[in-house]
C-alpha angles and dihedrals in degrees: 000000000000089000091058096048096073090044091051092049091049092051089050091054096084094044089048090050091049095046093046093053103026093114094049113130089238124022091191087086088072094053097104092046091049094049092048094052091047090052092065088068095223090133135082117222087249090054091049092047091050092049093048094046087055089048090052099047097039103027135082104231104158093213107019094181094055092041093054094040090052092051090045091055090052095044111065098178094053099030092109092051094045092047088052089057091047090052091050090053092050091049090050089053091049089050092048093048090051092050092049093048091048093051090050090048093054092044091051090046093053091048091050089044091052092047091048091051091050092051091047092049092049090049090050090048092048089051094048090051092046091052090050093047093049090048088054090054101257113156115264093235094054090047091050093048093044095050100034091230121153125240088253091052092045090053091055094052096102101029096099 
């Protein structure tokens, strides 16, 4: 058991470092320390993935993609695992972007639909008023000027 103790302590070093500094404003200050600890090869890819998922969820890396990519470049043994995390972050970013775009599109569509409905309602009201005015004997030019209807719209007033 005495042989396992130093190795266990060494494996905990990265976790301790991350936990100690997880609330730092910018985790990139820890880049060199993280790369150094990874270089000792005490960690499996699964452990590295777990630690970096924790770091991404709880930490304050300003640009997590760049942060992880930089560590991956400097950590040959874990480059594949870290690049997998970077790809997952990128995919999450793409999904979020698509979601936001879709929400904005729906919102814009609703607003355009409401505006179109208002305009259609106003046009119908103008046509109804024009019909009533013409039926009461008001001159066609005055009705056209008062309602803002075009000649084409005026000619369709009594077609239905």
